[in-house]
N, C-alpha and C positions, 0 to 999 in steps of 0.2 A: 504493500500500500504506500509506504513512504517512498519507495523507489519510483512508483508510478507518478506520484505527485511531483517528485523531483524532475522527472523527464518532461512533464508538462511545463513546469516553470523554466526549465532549461531551454526549451525551444522558444518560449516567449521572450526570455532574456536575450537569446541569440538574435532573434528577429529584430527586437528593439535596438540592440547595439549595432546590428548591421545597418539599419536605417540611420542610426545616429552617426555611424562612420561615413556612410554615403553622403549624409548632409554636410559633414565636415569636408569631404572631398569637393562638394559643390561650392561651399564657401571659399575654400582655398583656391579653387579654379577661378572663381570670379575675381578674387583678390589678385591673382597672378595676371589675369587678363587686364584688369585695371592698371596694374603696375606697368605692363608691357605697352598698352595702347594709350593710356592716359597718364603716362609718367610725369608729364609737366604740370599735372593738376595736383597740388599738394594742400596742406593745411593752411588756414588763415592765421593760425597762431604763431607768434614769434618766439614764444617760450617753449613750444613743443613742435618743432619743425618736422619731426618724423611721424606725427600723429595724423597721418593721411588715411583716407578711406581704404586705399589699397593695403597699406600696412596693417591696419586694424583687422581687415578681412583675412589676410594671410595668417596672422597670429591666431585669430579666433578659429579659423578653419583647421590649422595644424593642431591646436589644443583639443578641439572636438574630435578630430580623427584619432588622436592619441588615446583619449578617454574611451572612445568607441572600440578601439582595437583591444585595449585592456579588458573591457567588458565582454567582447566576443570570445577572446581566448579563455577568460575566466569561466564563461558559460560552457564552452565546449569541453574544457578540461575538468570542469567542476572543481576549480581550484579556489579554496577558501581565501588564500592570501590575495589573489588577483581580484576576487569579488569584493573583498573588503577595501582594497585599494581603489577600485572603481567607485564604491559607495562613498568613501571619505573624500575623494577628489571631487565628485559631483556635489556632495554636501557642502564642501568649502566654496565651490563656485556659486551655489545657491545662496549661501549665507552672505557671501561677498556682494552679490547682486542686490540682496535685500538691504544690506547696510548702505550701499551706494544710493539706492532709491530713497531710503529714509533720510540720509544726510542731504541729498539733493533738495528734497522738499523742506527740510528744516532750515537750510541755509540758502534758500533761493535768492534772497536779496544780496547777500555777500557774493554769491557766485555770479550774479548779474553784474555787479560792480567790477569784480575781478576780470570777467570776460570782456567787458567793454574797454577796460583799461589795457588789457593785453592786445585786443584787436586794434586799438588806436596806435599802440607801439608798432604793430605789424604793418600799418599803413606806410610807415617811414621806410620800409623795405621794398615798397612797390616800385617796380621798374628798375631795381638795382641789379647789378651783375650777380648771378648765382641764385636769384630768387624768382626764376621764371614761373615756378609752380605757384607761389603765393600771388604773383602778378596775374596769372591766368585765372586763379580762383576768384580774386576780387572782381575781375572783369566779367566772369560768368555770373557771379552773384548779383552784381549791379545791373547787368543787362537783363537777366531773367526775372528778377524781383522788382525791377524798375525803381531802384533806390540809389542813394548816394551817401557814402561815408558811414561811420558807425552810428553815431547819435545825431549827426547833422551833416549836410554837405559841406559845411564850413570846416569840418575836420581835415579836409584836403588842403585848406589854405595854409595850415601849419607845415604840411609836408612839402609843398611847393614854394612856401614863403611868398606866395602871390595869390591873387584872386582868380584861381583856376581849379579845375577838377579833371580827373581822367576822362578820356573820350567815352568810356563805357558808362559814364553818368548821364550821357545825353540821350535825348529822344531818338536820335539817329546816331548810331555808333560810327561816326566819321572822324577822320583825322582833324585835329585842331578845334573841334567843336567845344571841347572842355575849356579852351582858352578864350575863344572869341564869341561864344554864343551862350551867355548866362541864362537867357530865356528858355533854352532847351534843356536845362539841367533837371534831372529828377530831384525832387525836394524831400521825398520820404526817407527816413533813416533806415539803414539796412538792418540794424540789430532788432529794432521793434517790428519791422516788416517780416523778417524771418521768424521771429518769436510768435507773431500773430498767426503765421502760416502753420507753425507747429501746433499751436493751440487749436486751430481749426481742424487739424488732423489728429487731435488727441485721442479720439476713439480708436483709430487704426493703430496708433502707437500702444494704447492700452490693451487692445485685443492681442497684438503681437507679444507684448510682455506677459500677458496672462497665459497664452498658449505655450510660451517658453517655460514659464514656471510649472505648468501642468506636465509638460514633457519631462522636466527634471524630477518632479515629484514621482512620476510614473517610473522613471529609471531607478530612483532611490528605493521605491517599493519593490520592484522586481529584484534588485540586487540583494536587499536585505532578506526578502522571502527565500531566494535561492540559497543564500548563505546559511540560513537557518535549516533549510531542507537538507543541505549537504552535511551539516553538523549532525542532524538527526539520523541521516542515512548511515554516516560513519559510526554513530553510537549503536545503531540497530545491527550493523554488520559485525561490530565488535562483540 
């Protein structure tokens, strides 16, 4: 009886971790594709220049693949050590995500102020040698969201030491419009515009976060159930 229950949990655990591993492969693949095709698109932050979408996806994908692999081998071999390792690793990730979420909502105002300060520092790197990624990122954000600067279009005045903005701040993305055509500049601040867009899509973000949490809880449940079944089977055989 114990052996039959173990086999059922074993197949469920293996199937779950196989999907987990394949998901990691997909995330890693997208990250590599972004790095290869959109290598010039980087982070807007001057403090964390490596914090790009491609790098985040590559690291996340590799980590998910590693956890999924440990879970698959643990399920196939019915190895208590690997099953426990999988459980602990997934539990740590779950707790870390929960802590980050709580801290984010608890210190939203401080995070807002720090982010705006850091983004304004990043403006001074716009168009400078070695910062093609940051330059492209700001150009895309300002063009797509029809905004200019972090908190105001006048943020660019300090960067250029003149009354001008990048051409991506203009109604028509044309050369020298940012210098000679003030009437065509976007007036909306980029930080608030992007923040409002995120708030409008908060439901989608919440659903994604909830699904991620449910998958992790399911993984923890399978891992601990199988671990207990293996312990009982070993005790029964002994």
